[in-house]
C-alpha positions as CSV (number, residue, x, y, z in Angstrom):
1,M,-78.7,-63.2,89.9
2,T,-80.7,-61.0,92.3
3,I,-79.1,-57.9,90.7
4,R,-80.3,-59.0,87.3
5,I,-83.8,-59.5,88.5
6,L,-83.8,-56.1,90.2
7,A,-82.4,-54.5,87.1
8,S,-85.1,-56.1,84.9
9,V,-87.9,-55.0,87.2
10,L,-86.5,-51.4,87.3
11,A,-86.2,-51.4,83.5
12,L,-89.8,-52.7,83.0
13,T,-91.1,-50.1,85.5
14,A,-89.3,-47.3,83.7
15,L,-90.7,-48.5,80.3
16,S,-94.2,-48.8,81.5
17,G,-94.1,-45.2,82.9
18,A,-92.8,-43.9,79.5
19,A,-95.4,-45.8,77.6
20,Q,-98.2,-44.1,79.6
21,A,-97.0,-40.6,78.8
22,H,-99.7,-38.5,77.1
23,A,-99.7,-34.9,75.7
24,A,-101.7,-33.1,78.4
25,L,-102.7,-29.5,78.0
26,D,-100.2,-27.5,80.1
27,R,-101.4,-24.0,79.4
28,A,-103.5,-22.0,77.0
29,N,-103.8,-18.4,75.7
30,P,-106.4,-17.2,76.3
31,L,-106.4,-18.9,79.7
32,V,-108.8,-21.7,80.4
33,G,-112.1,-20.2,81.8
34,S,-110.8,-16.7,81.5
35,T,-112.6,-13.5,80.5
36,V,-110.5,-11.2,78.2
37,A,-111.2,-7.5,77.6
38,S,-110.4,-7.6,73.9
39,A,-110.7,-10.4,71.3
40,P,-107.6,-12.6,70.8
41,R,-106.3,-13.1,67.3
42,T,-105.1,-16.6,68.0
43,V,-105.6,-19.5,70.4
44,S,-102.3,-21.0,71.5
45,L,-102.1,-24.3,73.4
46,T,-99.0,-25.6,75.0
47,F,-98.8,-29.4,75.8
48,T,-96.5,-31.5,78.0
49,E,-95.3,-33.6,75.0
50,R,-94.2,-32.9,71.4
51,L,-97.0,-33.2,68.9
52,E,-97.4,-34.8,65.5
53,P,-98.6,-31.9,63.3
54,A,-100.6,-33.9,60.7
55,F,-102.8,-35.4,63.5
56,S,-103.2,-32.4,65.9
57,T,-106.3,-30.1,65.6
58,V,-108.0,-27.3,67.3
59,R,-111.5,-25.9,66.6
60,V,-113.0,-22.8,68.2
61,E,-116.8,-22.2,68.2
62,N,-119.1,-19.4,69.3
63,A,-122.1,-20.0,71.7
64,S,-124.2,-21.0,68.6
65,G,-121.7,-23.7,67.6
66,A,-120.4,-21.8,64.5
67,R,-116.7,-22.1,63.9
68,V,-114.8,-18.9,64.4
69,D,-111.2,-20.1,63.8
70,Q,-109.4,-19.6,60.5
71,G,-108.9,-23.2,59.7
72,K,-105.9,-25.5,59.9
73,A,-104.0,-25.3,63.2
74,Q,-100.2,-25.2,63.1
75,V,-97.7,-26.9,65.4
76,D,-94.9,-24.4,66.2
77,S,-91.7,-25.4,64.3
78,G,-89.5,-24.2,67.1
79,S,-91.4,-25.8,70.0
80,R,-93.3,-28.8,68.8
81,N,-95.4,-28.9,71.9
82,V,-97.3,-25.6,70.9
83,L,-100.4,-25.7,68.7
84,R,-101.9,-22.5,67.4
85,V,-104.9,-21.5,65.3
86,G,-105.9,-18.0,64.0
87,L,-109.3,-16.5,64.9
88,K,-111.7,-14.5,62.9
89,P,-112.7,-11.2,64.5
90,L,-114.6,-12.1,67.6
91,P,-117.5,-10.0,69.0
92,P,-118.1,-10.1,72.8
93,G,-119.4,-13.5,73.9
94,S,-118.5,-17.0,75.0
95,Y,-116.3,-19.3,73.0
96,K,-115.3,-23.0,73.3
97,V,-112.0,-24.5,72.2
98,F,-111.9,-28.1,71.2
99,W,-108.5,-29.8,70.8
100,K,-107.3,-33.3,69.8
101,V,-103.6,-34.0,69.5
102,L,-101.4,-36.9,68.8
103,S,-98.1,-36.9,70.7
104,V,-94.9,-38.2,69.2
105,D,-95.3,-41.2,71.5
106,T,-98.5,-42.1,69.5
107,H,-101.0,-41.4,72.2
108,T,-104.1,-39.3,71.4
109,T,-105.6,-36.9,73.9
110,E,-108.5,-34.5,73.5
111,G,-110.3,-31.9,75.6
112,S,-112.1,-28.6,75.6
113,F,-112.4,-25.4,77.5
114,S,-114.2,-22.1,77.3
115,F,-113.2,-18.4,77.4
116,T,-115.3,-15.2,77.2
117,V,-114.6,-12.0,75.3
118,G,-115.5,-8.6,76.8
119,R,-118.0,-9.4,79.6
């Protein structure tokens, strides 16, 4: 009887940990808070969980709040935890990346970071 109770407690603990998994930003290119010498052609975000492509977005804005990305972001078909968006030609300045993703475990996360070109 004690073994069954212990097994049940362990199973519930494991399930509650799995249920709380979220797609957190693991790394970005350009790097979060970085200054790059030349303008990147894409923003690439790598997350800790696989993403649902239809519900994962990224937007890049200049210092005035105008969008400078090329539209719909794409989840990498080979590595479903990578989200990319193409960029328009960027002049020197500061840019902010806003992302919102839905992981395959149905949890939504969002965040933002900045990078600078040529300063």
